[in-house]
TORPA-538653 format. One record per residue (C-alpha): residue number from 0; residue in three letters; z, y, x. Coordinates in Angstrom, 2 decimals. Example, Ala and Ser with C-alpha at 12.3 -4.5 7.8 and 13.67 -1.06 7.14 Angstrom:
BEGIN
 resi resn       Z       Y       X
    0  ALA    7.80   -4.50   12.30
    1  SER    7.14   -1.06   13.67
***
This chain:
BEGIN
 resi resn       Z       Y       X
    0  MET  -84.16  -27.34    4.25
    1  ASP  -82.61  -23.92    3.50
    2  ASN  -78.99  -23.13    3.69
    3  LEU  -77.55  -21.60    0.82
    4  ASN  -74.30  -20.94    2.17
    5  HIS  -74.66  -17.25    2.90
    6  GLN  -72.49  -13.77    3.16
    7  GLU  -73.24  -10.91    1.13
    8  PRO  -74.65   -8.43    3.30
    9  SER  -72.57   -5.72    4.50
   10  HIS  -73.70   -2.38    3.39
   11  GLY  -71.85   -0.52    6.17
   12  ARG  -74.60   -1.39    8.61
   13  THR  -77.22    0.91   10.01
   14  ASN  -79.29   -1.29   11.88
   15  GLU  -80.30   -3.63    8.73
   16  SER  -83.75   -5.02    8.97
   17  PRO  -86.52   -3.85    7.10
   18  LYS  -87.22   -5.58    3.96
   19  THR  -89.63   -7.84    2.64
   20  PRO  -91.50   -5.69    0.23
   21  VAL  -92.00   -8.53   -2.82
   22  VAL  -90.42  -12.09   -2.64
   23  ALA  -91.25  -14.96   -5.25
   24  ILE  -88.88  -17.29   -6.50
   25  VAL  -90.05  -20.33   -8.37
   26  ILE  -87.64  -22.28  -10.75
   27  PRO  -89.56  -25.36  -12.15
   28  PHE  -88.01  -28.00  -14.81
   29  PRO  -87.01  -31.20  -13.87
   30  CYS  -89.82  -33.32  -15.34
   31  HIS  -93.27  -34.57  -13.46
   32  SER  -95.83  -32.65  -15.09
   33  HIS  -93.48  -29.25  -15.14
   34  LEU  -92.59  -29.62  -10.91
   35  ASN  -96.14  -30.48  -10.35
   36  GLN  -97.66  -27.49  -11.99
   37  LEU  -95.25  -24.87  -10.57
   38  LEU  -95.76  -26.45   -7.39
   39  GLN  -99.49  -25.97   -7.43
   40  LEU  -98.54  -22.28   -8.43
   41  SER  -96.67  -21.83   -5.70
   42  CYS  -99.10  -22.95   -3.19
   43  LEU -101.58  -20.82   -5.20
   44  ILE  -99.20  -17.43   -4.22
   45  SER  -98.45  -18.30   -0.92
   46  SER -101.95  -19.13    0.47
   47  SER -103.89  -16.22   -1.69
   48  SER -101.51  -13.21   -1.02
   49  THR  -98.91  -12.12    1.69
   50  ILE  -95.97  -12.80   -1.02
   51  PRO  -92.97  -15.23    0.46
   52  VAL  -92.47  -18.06   -1.99
   53  HIS  -89.43  -20.19   -2.24
   54  TYR  -89.31  -23.04   -4.63
   55  ALA  -85.74  -23.87   -5.74
   56  ALA  -84.79  -27.20   -7.85
   57  SER  -82.05  -29.79   -7.79
   58  ALA  -82.65  -31.86   -4.58
   59  THR  -83.38  -35.48   -6.40
   60  HIS  -86.50  -33.37   -8.16
   61  LEU  -87.52  -31.74   -5.05
   62  ARG  -88.10  -34.64   -3.40
   63  GLN  -89.84  -35.88   -6.51
   64  ALA  -92.27  -33.07   -6.80
   65  ARG  -93.33  -33.21   -2.95
   66  LEU  -93.48  -36.75   -2.81
   67  ARG  -96.36  -37.02   -5.76
   68  PHE  -97.88  -33.92   -4.91
   69  SER -101.54  -34.84   -4.08
   70  ALA -102.78  -31.73   -2.30
   71  THR -100.63  -32.38    0.76
   72  ASN -102.98  -30.16    3.23
   73  ARG -102.41  -27.57    1.01
   74  LEU  -98.66  -27.86    0.63
   75  ALA  -98.74  -28.45    4.61
   76  THR -100.36  -25.20    4.87
   77  ALA  -98.79  -22.90    2.13
   78  HIS  -95.50  -21.93    4.30
   79  ILE  -93.33  -22.30    0.96
   80  HIS  -89.56  -22.06    1.30
   81  PHE  -88.02  -25.22   -0.23
   82  HIS  -84.20  -24.83   -1.45
   83  GLU  -82.16  -27.82   -2.30
   84  LEU  -80.43  -26.46   -5.60
   85  PRO  -76.60  -29.14   -5.65
   86  ASN  -77.51  -32.46   -7.63
   87  PRO  -75.47  -31.96  -10.94
   88  SER  -74.32  -35.19  -12.33
   89  PHE  -76.18  -36.66  -14.78
   90  LEU  -76.60  -40.51  -16.25
   91  SER  -80.37  -41.92  -15.47
   92  PRO  -80.86  -44.65  -18.57
   93  PRO  -83.95  -46.90  -18.21
   94  PRO  -86.43  -45.48  -21.25
   95  ASN  -86.24  -47.78  -24.75
   96  PRO  -89.66  -48.91  -25.24
   97  ASN  -88.76  -49.90  -29.11
   98  SER  -87.36  -46.85  -30.28
   99  SER  -88.95  -45.81  -32.99
  100  SER  -89.74  -41.82  -31.85
  101  LYS  -91.88  -41.93  -28.53
  102  PHE  -90.04  -38.59  -27.07
  103  PRO  -88.19  -39.94  -24.02
  104  SER  -84.85  -39.05  -24.99
  105  HIS  -83.61  -41.40  -21.94
  106  LEU  -84.32  -38.03  -19.98
  107  GLN  -82.47  -35.92  -22.03
  108  PRO  -79.37  -36.14  -19.76
  109  SER  -81.17  -34.67  -16.60
  110  PHE  -82.67  -32.10  -18.91
  111  ASP  -78.69  -30.98  -20.44
  112  ALA  -77.58  -31.49  -16.59
  113  SER  -80.50  -28.62  -15.61
  114  LEU  -78.35  -26.26  -17.55
  115  GLN  -75.53  -26.71  -14.66
  116  LEU  -78.13  -25.22  -11.95
  117  ARG  -77.42  -21.79  -12.96
  118  ARG  -74.12  -20.70  -11.24
  119  PRO  -76.65  -22.10   -7.78
  120  ALA  -79.55  -20.36   -9.19
  121  ALA  -77.49  -17.12   -9.58
  122  ALA  -75.93  -17.12   -6.14
  123  LEU  -79.76  -17.78   -4.88
  124  LEU  -81.24  -14.59   -6.53
  125  ARG  -78.66  -12.57   -5.38
  126  GLN  -78.94  -14.16   -1.33
  127  ILE  -82.94  -13.19   -1.59
  128  SER  -82.64   -9.82   -3.56
  129  ALA  -80.21   -8.58   -0.66
  130  ALA  -83.15   -8.74    1.63
  131  ALA  -86.09   -7.81   -0.86
  132  GLU  -87.22   -4.30   -2.11
  133  ARG  -88.30   -6.68   -4.92
  134  VAL  -87.65  -10.14   -6.08
  135  VAL  -90.17  -11.78   -8.98
  136  VAL  -88.89  -14.82  -10.33
  137  ILE  -91.37  -17.10  -11.88
  138  HIS  -89.71  -19.67  -14.04
  139  ASP  -90.66  -22.73  -16.33
  140  LEU  -89.85  -21.53  -20.07
  141  LEU  -87.36  -24.34  -20.30
  142  MET  -85.42  -22.88  -17.56
  143  ALA  -85.16  -19.61  -18.98
  144  TYR  -81.12  -20.19  -19.61
  145  VAL  -81.01  -20.75  -15.87
  146  VAL  -82.41  -17.90  -14.58
  147  GLN  -80.56  -15.34  -17.33
  148  ASP  -78.53  -13.87  -14.54
  149  ILE  -81.62  -12.44  -13.04
  150  VAL  -80.66   -9.13  -15.40
  151  THR  -77.88   -8.23  -13.30
  152  LEU  -80.46   -7.57  -10.37
  153  PRO  -81.51   -4.15  -10.01
  154  ASN  -84.35   -5.40   -8.18
  155  ALA  -85.23   -8.22  -10.22
  156  GLU  -87.85   -9.20  -12.43
  157  SER  -88.79  -12.70  -14.18
  158  TYR  -92.08  -14.19  -15.43
  159  VAL  -92.22  -16.76  -18.10
  160  PHE  -94.68  -20.10  -16.94
  161  SER  -96.12  -21.68  -19.46
  162  PRO  -96.96  -25.00  -18.64
  163  VAL  -98.61  -26.02  -22.41
  164  SER -101.61  -24.79  -24.11
  165  ALA -101.96  -21.69  -25.83
  166  PHE -103.16  -23.37  -28.77
  167  ASN  -99.72  -25.35  -28.79
  168  THR  -97.69  -22.40  -28.48
  169  LEU  -99.43  -20.48  -31.36
  170  CYS  -98.95  -23.21  -33.42
  171  ARG  -95.56  -23.49  -32.66
  172  ASP  -95.32  -19.07  -32.82
  173  LYS  -96.68  -19.99  -36.30
  174  ALA  -94.79  -22.97  -37.79
  175  LYS  -93.21  -21.58  -40.91
  176  LYS  -96.77  -20.03  -41.58
  177  PRO  -99.29  -22.05  -43.56
  178  SER -101.85  -23.16  -40.89
  179  ARG -105.67  -22.51  -41.38
  180  GLN -106.87  -25.41  -39.58
  181  LYS -107.62  -28.24  -41.49
  182  GLY -105.98  -31.28  -40.52
  183  LEU -103.82  -29.88  -37.70
  184  PRO -101.08  -32.72  -37.14
  185  SER  -97.35  -31.56  -37.93
  186  PHE  -94.49  -30.45  -35.94
  187  GLU  -92.60  -33.65  -37.51
  188  GLY  -91.67  -36.54  -34.73
  189  CYS  -92.48  -34.51  -31.63
  190  TYR  -88.92  -34.08  -30.78
  191  THR  -85.67  -35.38  -31.42
  192  SER  -82.52  -32.99  -32.13
  193  GLU  -81.20  -33.08  -28.87
  194  PHE  -84.25  -31.82  -27.04
  195  GLN  -84.50  -28.93  -30.25
  196  ASN  -80.67  -27.92  -29.79
  197  PHE  -81.77  -27.61  -25.74
  198  LEU  -84.78  -25.87  -26.86
  199  SER  -82.67  -23.21  -29.19
  200  GLN  -80.72  -22.49  -25.40
  201  GLN  -83.49  -21.19  -24.07
  202  THR  -84.93  -18.85  -27.06
  203  ASP  -82.56  -16.39  -26.41
  204  PHE  -83.77  -15.07  -22.59
  205  LEU  -87.33  -16.04  -23.55
  206  SER  -87.05  -12.24  -24.53
  207  LEU  -86.27  -10.96  -21.18
  208  PRO  -89.69  -11.92  -18.97
  209  THR  -91.89   -9.07  -17.46
  210  GLY  -95.08  -11.33  -18.38
  211  THR  -96.37  -14.80  -18.91
  212  ILE  -98.29  -17.48  -16.88
  213  LEU -100.40  -19.73  -18.33
  214  ASN -101.92  -22.90  -16.80
  215  SER -105.16  -22.53  -19.03
  216  SER -108.34  -20.59  -18.52
  217  ARG -110.22  -18.19  -21.07
  218  ALA -113.31  -20.45  -20.61
  219  ILE -111.13  -23.55  -22.46
  220  GLU -109.25  -21.44  -24.87
  221  GLY -109.59  -17.71  -24.62
  222  ALA -109.95  -17.44  -28.52
  223  TYR -105.82  -18.37  -28.82
  224  ILE -105.22  -16.71  -25.55
  225  ASP -106.05  -13.54  -27.17
  226  LEU -104.55  -14.09  -30.36
  227  LEU -101.18  -15.04  -28.51
  228  ALA -101.43  -11.42  -27.20
  229  ASN -102.45   -9.83  -30.28
  230  GLU -100.20  -11.66  -32.95
  231  ASN  -96.89  -11.08  -30.74
  232  LYS  -97.32   -8.30  -28.41
  233  SER  -94.27   -7.50  -27.67
  234  ARG  -93.76  -10.96  -25.60
  235  TYR  -97.40  -11.29  -24.88
  236  GLN  -98.07   -7.80  -23.51
  237  ASN  -98.78   -9.02  -20.12
  238  ILE  -99.88  -12.24  -20.18
  239  TRP -102.25  -14.26  -17.48
  240  ALA -103.84  -17.15  -17.73
  241  ILE -105.27  -18.88  -14.34
  242  GLY -105.45  -22.06  -14.88
  243  PRO -106.86  -24.59  -14.45
  244  LEU -103.97  -24.82  -11.25
  245  ASN -105.36  -28.26  -10.62
  246  GLN -109.33  -26.62   -9.67
  247  TRP -107.39  -24.31   -7.60
  248  MET -106.27  -27.35   -5.23
  249  VAL -109.96  -28.84   -5.13
  250  CYS -110.99  -28.09   -1.42
  251  ASP -108.31  -30.37   -0.44
  252  SER -110.39  -33.07   -2.18
  253  GLU -111.81  -34.30    1.76
  254  ASN -107.48  -34.74    2.07
  255  TRP -107.41  -36.94   -1.15
  256  ASN -105.74  -40.78   -0.51
  257  THR -109.58  -42.34   -0.68
  258  GLN -107.87  -45.34    0.66
  259  HIS -105.92  -45.94   -2.65
  260  LYS -106.92  -49.33   -3.96
  261  CYS -108.31  -48.10   -7.20
  262  LEU -110.54  -45.75   -5.57
  263  GLN -112.21  -48.54   -3.44
  264  TRP -112.60  -50.56   -6.80
  265  LEU -114.43  -47.22   -8.50
  266  ASP -116.76  -47.07   -5.41
  267  LYS -118.43  -50.31   -6.73
  268  GLN -119.03  -49.28  -10.26
  269  ALA -122.13  -47.73  -11.69
  270  PRO -121.63  -44.10  -12.37
  271  LYS -119.93  -43.11  -15.64
  272  SER -119.33  -47.10  -16.42
  273  VAL -115.29  -46.86  -16.12
  274  LEU -112.46  -45.73  -18.86
  275  TYR -109.36  -44.65  -16.90
  276  VAL -106.01  -45.49  -18.98
  277  SER -102.74  -44.03  -18.29
  278  PHE -100.55  -42.21  -20.74
  279  GLY  -98.39  -40.36  -18.26
  280  SER  -95.07  -40.65  -16.58
  281  VAL  -92.71  -40.72  -19.43
  282  THR  -94.34  -42.57  -21.67
  283  SER  -92.87  -45.92  -22.84
  284  MET  -94.65  -48.54  -25.52
  285  SER  -93.39  -51.79  -27.07
  286  GLU  -94.28  -55.14  -25.26
  287  GLU  -96.03  -55.83  -28.26
  288  GLN  -98.49  -52.26  -28.28
  289  ILE  -98.86  -53.43  -24.76
  290  ARG -100.15  -56.59  -25.56
  291  GLU -102.85  -55.14  -28.23
  292  LEU -103.72  -52.55  -25.67
  293  ALA -104.09  -55.47  -23.17
  294  ILE -106.41  -57.30  -25.64
  295  GLY -108.01  -54.37  -26.59
  296  LEU -109.41  -53.55  -23.59
  297  GLU -110.29  -56.87  -22.32
  298  GLU -112.20  -57.23  -26.10
  299  SER -113.97  -53.95  -25.45
  300  GLY -116.05  -55.37  -22.65
  301  GLU -115.99  -52.04  -20.84
  302  LYS -114.76  -51.51  -17.59
  303  PHE -111.24  -49.82  -16.79
  304  ILE -107.97  -48.72  -14.84
  305  TRP -104.65  -48.92  -16.56
  306  VAL -101.64  -47.69  -15.04
  307  LEU  -99.06  -49.61  -16.47
  308  ARG  -95.81  -48.60  -15.26
  309  GLU  -92.08  -48.05  -16.77
  310  ALA  -91.88  -44.64  -17.72
  311  ASP  -89.75  -42.01  -15.01
  312  ARG  -85.75  -42.22  -15.42
  313  GLY  -84.06  -38.60  -15.03
  314  ASP  -83.81  -39.95  -11.37
  315  ILE  -87.08  -41.49  -10.46
  316  PHE  -84.92  -42.91   -7.13
  317  ALA  -82.22  -44.41   -8.83
  318  GLY  -82.14  -48.67   -9.49
  319  ASP  -85.16  -50.65   -9.28
  320  GLU  -88.48  -50.09  -11.16
  321  LYS  -89.09  -52.12  -13.69
  322  ARG  -93.06  -53.77  -14.05
  323  GLU  -93.95  -53.56  -17.35
  324  LYS  -94.97  -56.72  -19.15
  325  VAL  -98.39  -57.94  -19.53
  326  LEU  -99.98  -61.37  -21.24
  327  GLU  -99.34  -64.41  -18.43
  328  GLY -102.91  -64.64  -16.17
  329  TYR -104.48  -61.32  -17.97
  330  GLU -105.11  -59.65  -14.73
  331  GLU -106.62  -62.54  -12.79
  332  ARG -108.71  -62.93  -16.27
  333  VAL -109.86  -59.38  -16.25
  334  ARG -110.23  -58.73  -12.58
  335  GLU -114.19  -58.45  -12.45
  336  VAL -113.96  -55.60  -15.08
  337  GLY -110.57  -54.29  -14.83
  338  MET -107.53  -52.96  -12.62
  339  VAL -103.73  -52.67  -13.62
  340  VAL -102.38  -50.38  -11.19
  341  ARG  -98.51  -51.21  -10.87
  342  ASP  -97.61  -48.07   -9.06
  343  TRP  -98.21  -44.21   -9.02
  344  ALA -101.85  -43.49   -9.54
  345  PRO -104.03  -40.97   -7.85
  346  GLN -105.17  -39.26  -11.57
  347  VAL -107.42  -36.10  -10.16
  348  GLU -109.12  -38.52   -7.76
  349  ILE -109.57  -41.04   -9.89
  350  LEU -110.71  -38.67  -12.94
  351  GLY -113.06  -36.75  -10.10
  352  HIS -114.59  -40.29   -9.20
  353  PRO -118.73  -40.39  -10.35
  354  SER -117.81  -43.89  -11.81
  355  THR -115.36  -42.64  -14.37
  356  GLY -116.30  -41.85  -17.55
  357  GLY -113.92  -41.69  -19.96
  358  PHE -109.96  -41.10  -20.35
  359  MET -107.64  -42.55  -22.94
  360  SER -104.74  -40.41  -22.81
  361  HIS -101.54  -38.95  -24.13
  362  CYS -102.56  -35.55  -23.93
  363  GLY  -99.62  -33.79  -21.93
  364  TRP -101.58  -30.96  -21.13
  365  ASN -101.64  -31.30  -17.19
  366  SER -103.54  -34.60  -18.36
  367  CYS -105.95  -32.55  -20.67
  368  MET -106.70  -29.76  -18.23
  369  GLU -107.68  -32.41  -15.45
  370  SER -109.93  -34.45  -17.62
  371  ILE -111.60  -31.03  -18.87
  372  THR -111.98  -29.70  -15.16
  373  MET -113.35  -33.38  -14.34
  374  GLY -116.00  -33.21  -17.00
  375  VAL -114.00  -36.46  -18.44
  376  PRO -114.19  -36.93  -22.07
  377  ILE -111.11  -38.35  -23.91
  378  ALA -109.68  -41.24  -26.01
  379  ALA -106.71  -39.30  -27.46
  380  TRP -103.44  -41.39  -28.46
  381  PRO -100.72  -38.84  -28.38
  382  MET  -97.00  -39.83  -28.48
  383  HIS  -94.77  -36.67  -28.65
  384  SER  -93.89  -32.84  -28.00
  385  ASP  -97.05  -30.68  -27.51
  386  GLN  -99.56  -33.96  -26.85
  387  PRO -100.81  -34.15  -30.84
  388  LYS -101.62  -30.37  -31.02
  389  ASN -103.41  -30.73  -27.49
  390  ALA -105.22  -33.96  -28.98
  391  PHE -106.04  -31.93  -32.05
  392  LEU -107.43  -29.37  -29.47
  393  LEU -109.55  -31.59  -27.99
  394  THR -110.81  -33.96  -30.71
  395  ASP -111.50  -31.27  -33.63
  396  ILE -111.91  -28.05  -31.71
  397  LEU -113.53  -28.61  -28.52
  398  LYS -115.27  -31.65  -29.39
  399  VAL -114.84  -33.46  -26.07
  400  GLY -112.74  -36.59  -27.22
  401  LEU -111.89  -38.99  -29.88
  402  ALA -108.58  -40.17  -31.78
  403  VAL -107.74  -43.51  -31.14
  404  ASN -104.10  -43.06  -33.24
  405  ARG -103.98  -39.83  -35.21
  406  TRP -100.52  -38.22  -35.47
  407  GLU  -99.80  -38.86  -39.08
  408  HIS -100.33  -43.06  -38.01
  409  ARG  -97.83  -42.85  -35.07
  410  GLU  -95.26  -45.28  -36.29
  411  GLU  -98.17  -47.58  -36.88
  412  LEU  -99.20  -50.59  -34.28
  413  VAL -102.72  -49.58  -32.88
  414  THR -104.36  -52.71  -33.40
  415  SER -106.27  -54.49  -30.44
  416  SER -109.56  -54.10  -32.69
  417  THR -108.92  -50.81  -33.49
  418  ILE -108.78  -50.12  -29.68
  419  ALA -111.45  -52.10  -28.67
  420  ARG -113.85  -50.00  -31.20
  421  GLU -112.45  -46.73  -30.15
  422  VAL -113.37  -47.36  -26.13
  423  LYS -116.75  -48.86  -27.09
  424  ARG -117.37  -45.73  -29.13
  425  LEU -116.48  -43.40  -26.12
  426  MET -117.82  -45.67  -23.49
  427  VAL -121.10  -46.26  -24.88
  428  SER -122.39  -44.84  -28.31
  429  LYS -124.44  -42.01  -28.62
  430  GLU -121.50  -40.00  -30.32
  431  GLY -119.73  -40.59  -26.89
  432  GLU -122.57  -39.48  -24.76
  433  GLU -122.56  -36.48  -26.92
  434  MET -119.21  -35.75  -26.16
  435  ARG -119.53  -36.57  -22.91
  436  LYS -122.13  -33.97  -22.33
  437  ARG -119.69  -31.03  -24.35
  438  ALA -117.48  -32.40  -21.45
  439  VAL -119.45  -31.90  -18.59
  440  GLU -120.15  -28.48  -19.96
  441  LEU -116.67  -27.10  -20.27
  442  GLY -115.54  -28.57  -17.23
  443  SER -118.51  -26.86  -15.42
  444  VAL -117.08  -23.48  -17.05
  445  ALA -113.63  -24.13  -16.62
  446  ARG -114.60  -24.92  -12.69
  447  ARG -116.29  -21.88  -12.51
  448  SER -113.41  -19.91  -13.71
  449  VAL -111.46  -19.85  -10.89
  450  GLU -114.45  -18.98   -8.50
  451  GLU -114.63  -15.19   -7.42
  452  GLY -115.67  -13.46  -10.61
  453  GLY -114.28  -16.09  -12.63
  454  ALA -111.94  -15.42  -15.45
  455  SER -109.20  -17.50  -14.33
  456  HIS -109.55  -15.73  -10.79
  457  LEU -109.76  -12.12  -12.30
  458  ASP -106.40  -13.51  -14.14
  459  PHE -104.90  -14.08  -11.26
  460  GLY -105.65  -11.10   -8.96
  461  SER -104.42   -8.87  -11.86
  462  LEU -101.08  -10.99  -11.91
  463  ILE -100.58  -10.62   -8.11
  464  ALA -101.83   -6.89   -8.35
  465  HIS  -98.82   -6.74  -10.96
  466  ILE  -95.90   -8.02   -9.08
  467  THR  -96.98   -6.24   -5.85
  468  ARG  -97.38   -2.78   -7.80
***
């Protein structure tokens, strides 16, 4: 790991080494999907240009990001400089599955602790800027407070990375205006007041960036990307939609962990016959809801892979991981048609497998992009944050999915009969087949967007040209 202890350069030296023209420093937010997307971007910049890339996070979250990164071969050859920032102290309580809100409030201590990274991040910026002609800081939009000291460096400029959809961003920016989308879910219940306070601490510093980078594609939501640029020209004067980031990593598919037990099980199934069920790394369900989901999957009669694990704590390495409970004898009873996975699952590989025909998801943007690019339709069950807007985008606008549970019914128990009905609707009905065809078509367009001449490929080239100008 890089040593952050340094001395300020002596300005009296006459034989200093020539400075590096451009250096990129990447600052992620300490939550899995955020860490992962910015690590993908770091790999992309490093392998596609001569720009040195520095990825800086607290030691705990840096370890987490590298441990779970799927494109291991790309990471090994990317020559990224990893910096362990000092671990701020924070509580790491278990999730509360019985909370009335599904927002992962148990992670709030780790979110608040990230504010303490301002000083070590500033020290790293000063250290690197002394040896570079230009320093480009790419930071998660939730780390704007941490990188605010960039204004003290005359050779530095910042770019905000948005890990959410352009559609969600547009809805948020227009939250006080009447919506033109019929049925658009409200923001009520999406966030806790504590997280809203955390967001407000970032707002004052989101006017500083030179440009905005989106993990999205004009092939998927071009109209909303254009609306963002047109309706807030001062903030989105420079906007680059370079996603889907997971597709830039697809060349590493031959290095995927094909030995994972669920992929071996998928090899034995018919094409498009399996429903993949996963609600991300920070979602918790009550035992009652887990039982209803278990019964619903069984009653549907459709084959499935269900990732059932406790939501991440702020520090995933602290304490023993609790195993979520399911019905007694359930896994033995369904073993001919289903598999329950209780550890970290290779999601991209599962979605890309020919036997996977549907995805029951919380609709986090990372999962949405992975599902779309693999041509897999979604059974949407949003839980918090940007997920209700993403679910609406998929089901009501792009029409590549259906709603298991609408946002206005979020506090109601989703019954086994509802789950069984929606699973069958997605997997074996004519309506579901039409969704699958649209998903395949949209996935094909999204994949082509990162190829030479594609919209995302052109935007990425424009981004590199801009930061090396």
